[in-house]
N, C-alpha and C positions, 0 to 999 in steps of 0.2 A: 277607437281606446279598446283594448280588452279589458274584461269583467273584471278578470281578476290574475292577468299576468300566464307564468308559466305554468300554474297548477291549478287550470281553468277545470280540468275534466274532474278532477276531486270535489272541486266546490258546486261543480254543477250534480255531481252525483250524490251528495252530501243533501243537497234541495231537493231531490229527487226522493230522496231516502226520507226526507221531513216530509214532502207533502204526500205521501202514500198513507206515513203513519196517520196524519191527520184525517185522510180520507177512510180508514181502517177504523175508527172511530164514529161516523156516520151510522153504521148500520144499527148501533146500538139505540143512537139518538132518534134515528128512525122508528123505532119499537117503541120508545117512548113516547115520542110525539102521537103515536097512533093507538096503543094500547093503555098508556100510563098516564096522558095529559099534559105530555110533557116533562112528567118529573121522574129522577136516575136515583132519587135517594134509596138508601137499603139495596138497591141492586148490585149482585155480582159481577166485576168485570168480565164480560166473555171475551172469549179466543183471539175475535179480532183485534179488540181494543187492545188485549196484553200484545201482540205484536205490532201494533200501531205503536205504541209507548218504547218497546225494543227498536223499531225503526228510528224513530224519533233519537232517542239516544245514542244510535252510531250516527246519524246525518248530522246533529250538530257539531260536533267536535271534527268529523271529516269537514264539510262545509267550512268551517274556520279556518282548518289548519290551510284549506285552499287558497283561503281569502287572502290570508296573512303572505305579505313581501318574502323571498328567501331572503333579502339581503335587508339588515338593518343599520344605517348610516347615520351619522351622529350629525345635529347640524351645522359644526363647525368648519365642515364638509366644504361647505359654501357661501363663507360666513362674509366673502369680499364680492359677492353678487346677489340680487335681489331680482325676482321677476315681477313684473307689474304691468297693464296696459296702459300706455300712454293714456294723459287725459282727453285726449280729443277722440278717443278710440268709440265709436257708435255701437250701441247695443243691435246684437244680429239674434238670427234663429236661434243660434245656439246659447247665447246668453237668456235669451227666452222658455229653451230645453231647460236649462239648468233651475230657473224659478220656478217652471213649475215642478222639478220633480222635488225639489225641496220644500214648496210651499206642501206637497201631497206630504212628504214626512213630518214638518210642522203638525199639522192637522191631525197623523197618527198620535205625534207626544200627547196634544193635547187631547184627543177624543178618547182615550183609555181613562185618565183619570174622572173626566166628566160623565163616563157611563156609570161609575159607581154608585151616585145616587140613583139610577133608573135600575140598577140591579139587587139593591140591596131591598127593596120590599119583597121582589119575588123568592130571593135568594131565603132571609128569614121565615117566611110562609114555608116552602118546601123543607128545609131542615128541620123547622121546630122550634127554633132558638130563641132565646132573649134578645131583644135589640141591643142589649149591652155586649152580646157576645158578638153579633152581627156586625156590632161596629170593630172586630178587629179587623175585617176585610179592609176597609180603607185603611185602616193605620197601618197594615204593613203593605199593600199595595201603593201607598203613600210613600212607605220609608224605602221601597225599591226603586222609586223614581227620582227618589232622592240619593239614593247610591249609585244608580245609573247614570245621572248627569255627570255625576265626579269619576267615573270608571271609565264613559266612555271620552271624554275629555280629555282624561291621561292616554288613552287608546291613541286617538286621534292624533297627541304629540309625537307619540312613540311610532307609531307604525303608520301614519297618514289618516286624511279627512277623511277619503272614499274607504276605505278599509275599514273604519271605524263605522260608517253608516250602513255596511254592507255585515257588518257582523251583528249589529242591534237588531238589523231587519232578520236577520236568520233566526235569532234569539225568539224575535217578536211571533215569528211565524208559527215556531214550533210551540209555545204558550196559549196559542188559540184553542190549546184542548184543557184549558180552563174550565172552558161551559162544557166538557164532559166528566168532568169529575162528580162521581156518586157523594164522596164524603167530604163534610166540610174541611176538613184537615187539608185533604192534597188541592183545594179550594184554595185556600189560603199560600200554601208552598208555589202553585202555580201562578196565582197572580203577583206574588213577588216578584219572580221570574218575568213575568211580562210587564211589572214595573221596571225592571231592572233594564230590560230590553227598551221599553219606550222611552224611559227618561232620557236616553243618550242622543235623541234626535236635535233637543233645543239647543244644546253648546254648541255641537260639532256644523250645524247647519248653519249658524253665525260665523261661525270661525269661516270655515271655507266660503261663505260669500265676502267677506271682507276681504279676502286675498285675491278671487277671480275676479269681481266686478271693476269696472274704470274706477278710478279716483272721484270725476267727478259725478258719478251714479252711487256710489258706493254707500254713503248716507242714506238719502230717500230710499231706494232698494231693500237694505237693512230693517230699517222699520217697517216699511208697508208690508212686507213678507212676512216678517216677525205677525202684524196685528193679524194679518189676511189669517194665517194658520191659526190662531189664537181664535178669533171670531170662527175659523170654519169648523175647527175642532170641536166646538159646542154645539153647532149647527148641524154637524155630523152626527154626532151622540145623541141628540135630540130626535132627529129624523128617524135614525136605525130604531131606536126604541119606541117610535108613535108607528114604524111601520111594520117591525117585524114582530116585536114581543107579544102584542094581543094573541098573533095567533101560533107561536114558536115558543113563548115562553123568555123569561131573561136569560136563560143558556145562551141564547142566538147571540145575543149583543157580544159575549166574548169572542165565539167562533167567527164573527166579522173579522176578527184579526187576520185570520189567513187570506181572505183574499184581498186585502189591505197591502200585508206583505209581500203577495204574489204581483200585484200591482207595481210596488216600489221598486221590486226587481225587474221585474219588465221594463221599466225605466231606468236601472242600472247604466245604462250605457251613457245617459245623457248627463252623469256626475262625475264632473272633473276630478283631478286629484290636485291637489296643491303642488304647484309648479316647483317649490322648493324640494320637496320631497321628492319630486320625477327626477331633478337633476342630483339629488343627493344620492340614489338608489340606481344611478347608471340608466334610466330607462329613456333615452335619447330619442327616440322613436316615437312616444307620448307626449315626450315634452315637445316635439316640434309640431308634432299634431294639433295640441293644446296652445301653442306659439298661432296659428294659422286660425283656428276657430276663435280663439276669445283675443285675439290682438297682443298678447302677454311676451314680451321682450324681457331677455337678459339685460338687467341695467346696474351700475356700478353703483356702491351705497353713497349715500350723499352726504355731507359734511354734516354733524349734530347740529338742530337748532339752537336756536339763542336760551330756549327755556330748557334743555336738556338736562343742566346741571340740575333746577329747580326740580326737575319732573323728576329725577333719579332719588333726590332726596325724601320726596313726596311719596315716592314708590307705593313704599308699603302702609302710607298712609290712605293713599288710594285705594288699596285691595280693602284695608278694614272698612273705609266708607262705602265702598259697592256692597262689601257681602252685608254691613248693618243694613242698608236700603234694601237689600233682597230679601232679608228677613224680617224686615218692619212690612214691608208689601205682603209678604206670606201669609203674617199676623193678621193683617188688614183684610185681605181678601178671602182666605179660608176661615177664619175666624168671626171677626166683626160683622162682615158682609152677609156670611153663611146663618149669623145666627141672628142677623134681623128683623128678619119676617116675625121671629118667637116674643123678641122684645117690644115689637110694636103692637103684637096682639097682647101682652102683657101691659103696656101702656093704655089699651081699652079701643083699639082698633080693631074691627073683625078682619077674618081672614080675605076677604074681599075687598075691603079701602087697602088693606097694608100691601096686597099684592099691585092694585092699582097705583099706590105711593111709588112703590119701586119699578113699575113699567114706564112709569113717566120717568121717574129718575133717570131710567135706562135709555129713552128715547133721547135725553138732551146729551147723552154720553156716545151715542153712534157715531160722529163724524169724529171723535178723538183720533182716531188711529192717522185719518188724512191729514188733521193738523198738527199732528205731534212728528210726521214724516215731513211735513213742508215746514216746520219749525227748526227740524233738527237738521234740514237741507240747507235751508236758504236763510237761517236766523243765525244758529246758535246751537252745536248738539250738548255741550255741558250746560248753558243757559237752560237749555227746554228739559234736560233731566233734572236739574235744579229746579225748574218750574214746577215741573209736575207733582216733584216730593212736596213742596212749598203748598199744592193745590190740595194733594192729598193731608196736611198736616194743618189746613183750615177747615177742612171735612172733619177732622179728630176735634179741633175745637168748638166748632159747632156742636157735634154730640153731645158736648159736656154742659152747654146751657140747661135750664131745668127743665123741667119736664112739661109744666105750665106754657112755658115758653114756645117748647117744640113740639104742643099740640096743634099748633097754627097750621094747617097742611103747606102752603106757600114755601113757609120756613123750612118745613122739615124735607120736602123735594128739593131746596135749593141745597141743605147738607147733604140729603144722600148722593144728589148730585155731585157734589165737590167729591164726594169718597169714589162716586164710580167712575170719573171723568177722571180725576187724579189717578188712580190706580191702574185704570187700561193707559193711559197716557205712559205713566212709569213704567210697565212691566215693556211697552213698546221700545222705550226706548235704551232700557237699562242694559238690555244683554249687548246690544249693538253696539253701545259705546265702551263696555268691557271688551269687547271683540276687537275693537281699536288701540285700547291701549297699548296691548301686551306684544311684546317680540313673538313672534314664531315659534320659539321653541317651549315657550308655557303659554302660548295664547287658548291651546285648546283647554289646557288644567285649569287657567283663570275663567275664563269663559265657564266651564264646568262648575268649578265652586259656587260662582255668583247664581248658576242656575239651580243647584242644588240647594244652595240657601233660600231661592224663591219659592220651594216647594216643603222646605223643613215645616212652615208655619204649618202646613193638611197637617202633618206627621204628630205636630204637638197638639194642634187643636184637637184631634181625633184620641190622641191621649189623655188629655182634659175631660173628655166626654165618657171615656172608659171609668174614669174615678166620680165622675158626676159634677165636674167643674165646669160650668157655663157660666161665666160672669154675666154682665151687665152691658148694655150698649154704651155707658156712661164708664163702666170700670174698665171695660176693654180699652175704649181712647184714652182714656186715662193713662194705662200702663204705655201705651204706643206712641203718648206723645212726646216721650225722652227721645228713642230710639228713632223715629221719624225727624225730629228736629236735627239731632247730632248726624245723622245722614245728609243733609242738607248742607249744615255746616261744613262739614270733614269735605265733601264734593265739591261745594264750592273752594274751599282752601287747596285741597290736594289734587284735584282734577285738573286736565287741561284742554283747549279747543282743539278738538279734532275736525271740524267742518274743513274742505276744502285743502286738506294736509295729506298724500300720499303715506302709504304704510312703512317706506321707505324712509322719510322724514319721521315718522311717528317712531320707529325700530332705534334710527340714529339716538 
């Protein structure tokens, strides 16, 4: 399967220009490492860095143009045919390959926001800025990931899933030079673009997996890959900070985006395209290869299921339900849980005891992903999502207990565990459920909308922090009760069961 079709030469020339441009930033970084204790602040850009930036500015549009298909075809052209593997299709090495590369993509997506916390201390010290000013970096970067989730989801619907992944990877590689910017303002610009590029992986990965996996494996694969990417991203960010930051400084944590993107591009041949896109664009050779490798066959559309009229009537309600759920989750994850250590210490717990309580709660949440995948695939997709929302809601209710009651450590651990388990399980199933519920023509956009909503809380929380608005644990929990409860009710009303049903049936 070709990487980018007829324009492959331009794609790879663009990638070569980007790579050369990034390498030309390294001499100045090496000089700073040996002579300036990894500090670039105040240094003028040398000639190599200027040439490198010019090469990147040339390479990005060239590679993007090479990645785009020559013809854009409407989805109505194959309206009478669907492409799906039979339910009995076993998983093979090609399925394993696409799971590997898409998991790597999700790790990269999660790793960038997770790296922000490790970058901020060194960045604040080097630029000599106030913490309130430094807070602009996560605010701008998370805004980029929010924009990117919707942007790449839209591109995936217009030009194809694989093309969208390649385009986001190209931009991600080019923005690795964020770590070489001497001025804080340039860091803000580059990190916004880095956020835009990284934010696109999440919705497109779920969309593509839903379309290429055999129906009986689709549910557990979606949840397990998403959970693995989530955990792997945080582990990768913390491991990189532990291994490289003490010696090379905070800037190296941004530069690691370059080898990460190269790895993803090296594995690009393992990423398939949605078979419907191949058929609509007349790429018959690639479609035949995909049918052979993944067991996907052209199949006539099935008759609309009995719940089709009801599902159509409630479609807007489902979109509202999933968006509200994602927004509520983002405020719990990026707000309430982020502020939790500070709130515990304000309640009189020492920093050591507060960290121990959080660690104990997190241990209880470790098997969440596996349990959520099993319930989603074996019991009920809709029920699992509603259950994780209700569990998170129970944790919010527990957080409203009087301070004297919550001062008993076992009860406090239980409340925090409900929040952590509920939020981990909720995000593990929310996007897979979204990808399964929307037809081909809008699947990327719908998943992108929900993914963007799941990151918007991070933007809002950083915005609150910039103006000094940091609520207490009880205040945050009280504010989130209504949207979290409303999302559970709306999903229970408007959602439909997807477990064991093919995308052909769900699209009908």
